[in-house]
KELO-166505 format. One line per 5 residues: number of its first residue (from 1); for each residue x, y, z of N, C-alpha, C. Coordinates in steps of 0.1 Angstrom, whole numbers, m for minus. Example, Ala and Ser with C-alpha at 12.3 -4.5 7.8 and 13.67 -1.06 7.14 Angstrom:
2
1 = 132:m57:78:123:m45:78:132:m33:78 ~ 128:m22:71:137:m11:71:129:0:79
***
This chain:
237
1 = 4:m8:1:m1:0:0:5:10:3 ~ 17:11:9:29:23:8:32:29:m5 ~ 39:16:m11:43:17:m25:38:21:m37 ~ 22:19:m36:11:15:m47:15:5:m53 ~ 22:m6:m50:19:m21:m58:8:m27:m61
6 = 5:m31:m74:m3:m36:m76:m1:m55:m68 ~ m11:m59:m59:m13:m71:m57:m21:m84:m57 ~ m28:m91:m64:m36:m97:m74:m31:m108:m70 ~ m43:m119:m65:m41:m131:m64:m51:m132:m72 ~ m48:m148:m83:m56:m150:m91:m67:m158:m89
11 = m81:m156:m78:m93:m163:m76:m102:m158:m88 ~ m101:m176:m90:m114:m169:m104:m123:m164:m111 ~ m133:m176:m92:m147:m171:m94:m151:m158:m92 ~ m141:m147:m83:m138:m138:m72:m139:m126:m86 ~ m139:m131:m102:m143:m121:m118:m153:m127:m121
16 = m165:m139:m115:m170:m142:m121:m189:m126:m127 ~ m191:m130:m138:m202:m121:m135:m214:m121:m127 ~ m216:m135:m122:m226:m137:m108:m223:m132:m100 ~ m207:m140:m92:m206:m134:m84:m201:m117:m80 ~ m204:m109:m89:m197:m94:m90:m213:m92:m89
21 = m223:m101:m90:m235:m92:m90:m240:m97:m77 ~ m240:m108:m70:m239:m110:m56:m237:m100:m47 ~ m222:m100:m53:m214:m88:m42:m219:m72:m42 ~ m223:m69:m56:m233:m55:m54:m245:m52:m42 ~ m250:m66:m45:m264:m69:m38:m256:m68:m20
26 = m249:m74:m19:m241:m72:m3:m241:m59:m1 ~ m233:m49:m10:m225:m38:m9:m242:m29:m4 ~ m251:m30:m16:m265:m22:m13:m267:m27:4 ~ m264:m34:10:m272:m38:22:m287:m44:24 ~ m282:m54:12:m300:m57:15:m303:m68:19
31 = m289:m78:27:m296:m85:38:m290:m79:51 ~ m287:m63:52:m285:m61:67:m272:m65:73 ~ m269:m63:84:m261:m72:90:m252:m84:90 ~ m245:m90:82:m244:m107:80:m243:m111:98 ~ m249:m121:101:m245:m125:113:m248:m139:113
36 = m247:m152:103:m249:m160:101:m238:m164:89 ~ m233:m172:89:m225:m177:73:m218:m194:73 ~ m230:m200:62:m226:m213:58:m217:m212:43 ~ m200:m214:43:m194:m214:33:m188:m233:33 ~ m191:m239:22:m184:m252:19:m181:m252:3
41 = m171:m260:5:m162:m262:m9:m161:m280:m14 ~ m166:m288:m24:m157:m297:m29:m160:m299:m41 ~ m146:m304:m39:m135:m307:m57:m137:m318:m58 ~ m130:m327:m73:m131:m338:m77:m117:m341:m80 ~ m110:m340:m61:m95:m339:m64:m90:m346:m56
46 = m98:m358:m52:m91:m365:m44:m79:m376:m47 ~ m80:m380:m60:m65:m381:m62:m54:m377:m62 ~ m55:m360:m63:m45:m348:m66:m40:m345:m47 ~ m50:m352:m39:m40:m348:m23:m44:m362:m20 ~ m41:m373:m26:m43:m385:m24:m27:m391:m31
51 = m28:m403:m31:m21:m410:m36:m21:m415:m55 ~ m30:m404:m61:m27:m413:m75:m34:m401:m82 ~ m24:m386:m87:m30:m379:m92:m30:m373:m108 ~ m36:m389:m115:m33:m386:m129:m45:m379:m134 ~ m57:m384:m129:m67:m373:m139:m67:m361:m137
56 = m59:m354:m124:m59:m339:m121:m43:m338:m134 ~ m39:m343:m130:m26:m340:m138:m35:m340:m156 ~ m37:m349:m160:m36:m347:m169:m47:m338:m176 ~ m50:m330:m170:m58:m310:m175:m44:m308:m174 ~ m36:m310:m171:m23:m300:m175:m14:m305:m192
61 = m5:m297:m198:1:m307:m210:15:m309:m199 ~ 18:m321:m211:32:m328:m199:47:m318:m197 ~ 44:m305:m206:54:m295:m207:50:m284:m192 ~ 36:m285:m191:34:m273:m180:29:m282:m166 ~ 29:m297:m165:22:m301:m153:32:m302:m139
66 = 25:m297:m132:31:m297:m114:38:m307:m112 ~ 45:m305:m99:48:m311:m94:39:m322:m84 ~ 33:m332:m87:28:m342:m77:22:m334:m61 ~ 37:m333:m59:37:m327:m46:34:m319:m41 ~ 32:m306:m49:26:m296:m44:13:m296:m33
71 = 8:m304:m36:m5:m306:m29:m6:m320:m20 ~ m1:m329:m24:1:m342:m14:12:m345:m9 ~ 25:m338:m7:31:m331:9:28:m318:18 ~ 24:m325:31:26:m315:40:37:m309:45 ~ 51:m315:35:59:m306:40:63:m299:30
76 = 54:m298:18:52:m282:6:37:m276:7 ~ 32:m279:22:21:m274:20:6:m275:13 ~ 11:m290:12:0:m301:8:m13:m299:13 ~ m25:m303:6:m35:m303:15:m52:m294:7 ~ m58:m303:15:m73:m297:6:m74:m282:12
81 = m70:m279:23:m74:m263:30:m68:m253:20 ~ m50:m255:21:m46:m251:10:m44:m247:m2 ~ m53:m262:m4:m50:m261:m20:m64:m262:m26 ~ m78:m259:m18:m88:m252:m22:m100:m242:m13 ~ m94:m246:1:m106:m242:3:m96:m226:5
86 = m88:m219:m1:m80:m211:m4:m95:m203:m14 ~ m101:m209:m21:m107:m207:m28:m122:m198:m27 ~ m129:m208:m20:m142:m205:m16:m139:m197:m5 ~ m130:m199:9:m127:m185:20:m127:m171:12 ~ m115:m170:2:m117:m158:m4:m123:m150:m11
91 = m135:m158:m17:m148:m159:m21:m159:m150:m11 ~ m156:m157:m3:m164:m157:15:m161:m137:19 ~ m146:m141:18:m138:m125:23:m142:m114:17 ~ m141:m117:1:m145:m106:m6:m154:m103:m8 ~ m165:m111:m9:m182:m108:m8:m184:m98:5
96 = m183:m105:16:m185:m95:27:m180:m88:34 ~ m164:m87:35:m157:m79:39:m152:m87:52 ~ m159:m100:59:m155:m111:73:m147:m106:72 ~ m140:m108:84:m127:m112:90:m128:m124:101 ~ m122:m136:98:m122:m148:113:m113:m138:124
101 = m123:m142:135:m114:m138:145:m109:m147:154 ~ m113:m161:152:m112:m176:158:m120:m185:155 ~ m111:m193:154:m115:m208:147:m112:m221:158 ~ m123:m230:155:m125:m247:159:m123:m253:148 ~ m112:m258:148:m112:m269:132:m109:m280:138
106 = m110:m292:130:m108:m304:126:m109:m308:115 ~ m97:m316:108:m96:m318:94:m91:m335:98 ~ m95:m341:83:m96:m356:85:m83:m356:68 ~ m78:m370:74:m68:m376:64:m77:m382:52 ~ m80:m395:59:m89:m405:56:m78:m417:49
111 = m70:m412:55:m57:m426:53:m51:m417:38 ~ m51:m405:35:m41:m397:30:m28:m393:34 ~ m20:m391:25:m4:m377:34:m11:m368:38 ~ m22:m363:34:m29:m347:36:m41:m346:42 ~ m49:m334:45:m60:m338:46:m71:m335:32
116 = m81:m341:33:m87:m345:25:m101:m339:28 ~ m105:m337:44:m119:m330:50:m114:m320:62 ~ m119:m308:58:m117:m300:67:m133:m291:73 ~ m134:m290:84:m143:m283:94:m137:m271:102 ~ m144:m263:99:m140:m251:114:m158:m240:117
121 = m157:m241:131:m166:m230:133:m158:m217:135 ~ m165:m206:128:m154:m193:125:m163:m182:134 ~ m160:m177:142:m166:m165:151:m151:m154:141 ~ m166:m143:137:m160:m133:131:m158:m124:137 ~ m150:m110:134:m148:m100:138:m164:m93:138
126 = m167:m85:145:m180:m80:148:m194:m86:156 ~ m188:m100:155:m196:m112:160:m209:m120:151 ~ m208:m120:140:m211:m128:132:m208:m141:134 ~ m211:m154:134:m208:m172:136:m213:m180:118 ~ m200:m184:123:m201:m195:107:m194:m206:109
131 = m196:m212:100:m189:m225:94:m182:m226:80 ~ m170:m227:81:m165:m232:67:m158:m246:68 ~ m162:m251:57:m156:m268:51:m154:m268:38 ~ m148:m278:40:m146:m285:30:m140:m302:25 ~ m142:m310:10:m145:m321:10:m132:m324:m4
136 = m129:m329:m4:m117:m332:m14:m123:m343:m27 ~ m134:m349:m18:m135:m367:m28:m156:m364:m33 ~ m148:m355:m43:m159:m355:m57:m158:m367:m66 ~ m165:m373:m73:m159:m380:m90:m153:m374:m92 ~ m142:m384:m96:m134:m376:m112:m142:m374:m122
141 = m144:m352:m126:m155:m353:m140:m167:m343:m133 ~ m170:m345:m120:m173:m340:m118:m175:m326:m110 ~ m190:m318:m112:m185:m301:m110:m180:m293:m97 ~ m170:m289:m95:m167:m280:m85:m180:m275:m75 ~ m177:m278:m64:m189:m272:m58:m182:m260:m43
146 = m191:m245:m45:m190:m235:m39:m202:m231:m29 ~ m208:m232:m27:m220:m224:m15:m219:m220:m6 ~ m223:m207:m9:m217:m198:3:m233:m191:7 ~ m241:m194:24:m255:m189:20:m249:m179:33 ~ m259:m166:33:m254:m159:46:m270:m154:48
151 = m267:m151:62:m280:m149:67:m276:m137:78 ~ m287:m124:72:m281:m105:76:m301:m103:84 ~ m297:m94:94:m304:m89:93:m315:m86:86 ~ m317:m79:76:m329:m83:71:m327:m94:52 ~ m323:m99:57:m325:m108:48:m313:m121:47
156 = m319:m126:35:m303:m142:33:m301:m141:19 ~ m291:m141:17:m281:m145:m2:m275:m158:2 ~ m278:m170:m13:m273:m177:m19:m267:m180:m27 ~ m259:m181:m25:m246:m184:m36:m242:m199:m40 ~ m238:m202:m51:m235:m214:m56:m234:m215:m71
161 = m219:m219:m65:m218:m220:m84:m218:m229:m92 ~ m221:m243:m86:m222:m257:m92:m236:m254:m101 ~ m246:m249:m91:m260:m249:m101:m265:m233:m101 ~ m250:m226:m104:m257:m214:m106:m270:m204:m101 ~ m264:m204:m92:m280:m194:m81:m268:m185:m71
166 = m276:m170:m76:m275:m161:m68:m292:m161:m68 ~ m295:m154:m51:m311:m158:m47:m309:m148:m35 ~ m319:m137:m37:m320:m126:m21:m336:m126:m24 ~ m335:m132:m6:m346:m131:m3:m346:m127:10 ~ m354:m113:12:m357:m103:26:m367:m106:29
171 = m366:m100:44:m380:m106:50:m389:m95:51 ~ m386:m81:43:m399:m79:37:m411:m77:27 ~ m404:m94:23:m407:m101:13:m408:m97:m1 ~ m397:m91:m6:m392:m90:m18:m377:m100:m19 ~ m378:m101:m33:m372:m109:m43:m365:m113:m55
176 = m352:m116:m56:m344:m111:m65:m335:m121:m67 ~ m337:m134:m81:m332:m142:m90:m321:m133:m100 ~ m306:m135:m99:m302:m133:m108:m299:m140:m117 ~ m301:m138:m133:m301:m146:m142:m285:m149:m149 ~ m283:m165:m148:m269:m168:m153:m266:m179:m161
181 = m260:m177:m170:m259:m182:m181:m255:m196:m174 ~ m260:m210:m182:m255:m225:m181:m239:m222:m180 ~ m232:m230:m173:m216:m234:m172:m206:m221:m167 ~ m217:m207:m163:m204:m196:m156:m199:m196:m147 ~ m209:m211:m141:m200:m214:m126:m184:m223:m125
186 = m188:m225:m140:m175:m236:m140:m162:m226:m139 ~ m152:m242:m133:m140:m222:m125:m131:m223:m141 ~ m124:m213:m146:m110:m206:m150:m110:m192:m147 ~ m97:m191:m150:m90:m181:m145:m83:m172:m152 ~ m89:m169:m167:m88:m161:m177:m89:m149:m170
191 = m96:m141:m163:m99:m128:m164:m87:m123:m150 ~ m84:m130:m142:m74:m126:m133:m63:m117:m137 ~ m54:m127:m146:m43:m119:m149:m38:m109:m158 ~ m56:m107:m171:m54:m97:m180:m61:m90:m168 ~ m70:m84:m159:m73:m76:m150:m59:m71:m137
196 = m51:m81:m136:m35:m76:m133:m29:m65:m144 ~ m27:m65:m157:m25:m61:m163:m31:m49:m163 ~ m43:m48:m165:m50:m37:m164:m50:m23:m151 ~ m54:m33:m140:m46:m23:m124:m37:m17:m129 ~ m25:m22:m138:m9:m19:m131:m10:m8:m140
201 = m16:m4:m154:m17:3:m165:m27:12:m162 ~ m40:10:m154:m48:18:m147:m59:22:m156 ~ m60:3:m167:m73:10:m172:m90:1:m163 ~ m84:m5:m155:m90:m7:m145:m89:m3:m133 ~ m98:m1:m118:m94:m3:m105:m99:m10:m99
206 = m108:m17:m105:m111:m37:m93:m103:m40:m91 ~ m102:m45:m78:m93:m60:m74:m98:m62:m67 ~ m105:m77:m77:m115:m87:m62:m110:m97:m60 ~ m97:m96:m58:m90:m105:m51:m71:m100:m40 ~ m77:m87:m40:m64:m80:m33:m58:m90:m18
211 = m49:m81:m15:m39:m90:m4:m48:m91:3 ~ m57:m84:9:m63:m87:20:m73:m93:23 ~ m81:m96:8:m90:m107:11:m75:m122:9 ~ m65:m122:1:m58:m132:3:m55:m135:19 ~ m50:m124:24:m41:m123:38:m59:m130:48
216 = m63:m127:45:m75:m133:51:m76:m144:52 ~ m78:m150:41:m78:m165:37:m69:m172:45 ~ m57:m172:44:m46:m171:46:m43:m175:66 ~ m49:m167:70:m54:m166:87:m63:m173:89 ~ m73:m174:82:m84:m184:87:m81:m202:83
221 = m74:m204:73:m68:m218:73:m57:m220:82 ~ m46:m209:85:m42:m211:92:m45:m216:103 ~ m52:m212:113:m56:m213:126:m62:m221:126 ~ m69:m228:117:m81:m237:117:m71:m255:115 ~ m58:m248:106:m51:m266:106:m40:m260:122
226 = m43:m252:129:m31:m252:144:m44:m259:156 ~ m57:m254:150:m68:m258:159:m69:m271:160 ~ m70:m281:148:m74:m290:146:m59:m299:153 ~ m47:m293:147:m35:m298:152:m35:m301:167 ~ m43:m291:176:m49:m287:191:m58:m297:196
231 = m62:m304:188:m75:m310:191:m85:m308:189 ~ m85:m291:180:m104:m287:180:m104:m275:187 ~ m97:m269:198:m93:m256:210:m99:m248:195 ~ m110:m238:206:m110:m225:195:m96:m217:193 ~ m95:m214:187:m76:m210:181:m79:m194:178
236 = m67:m184:184:m72:m171:179:m66:m168:165 ~ m69:m160:157:m66:m163:146:m52:m151:144
***
């Protein structure tokens, strides 16, 4: 910030038209003050974080395929929390502006070298309560799931990337459904690199995944893993 440096982390879902529409709804105050959050992610990555990464590595060419231990080695920061919950939690923090204060978390490896399942009960600054969970074991080829449900003093907002849903229900009876093109929820990361260049050159001003969003994701995951290692005790961020 002091140097005026552009810092963007390539979280692809933060740049989808339907998540941008959800952000506008939240910024308008449509659901009021957020009181409860449910954020779940699931991925077809059981091999990637387990012992047979062949399916996922086929998505890369032989020249660009990364070392499988990037995800499956504890020493290299492997595991579902670091590898995937980064995406769902970064989307949550960008949408809401929330920040975790403490986490009571547990993880399960289910026999893999790193975590395949993660669950955290989160207290956020400002008093909101929530859960952040993840599972690595969707069947190969299944669509990625991110399901974020936000409950506020004025209404609720549901965001689902798998079934392409953004649904607002206010307690005054008003409702809104965002029209979303089929397939828009599929993950791709083409916009963030272009946006990074546009931010540097001054053609764009909107950074949907800046250093604050990324840092809040990292500190949440760090606290969740520390909590699990300590037996699930509530751990400050």
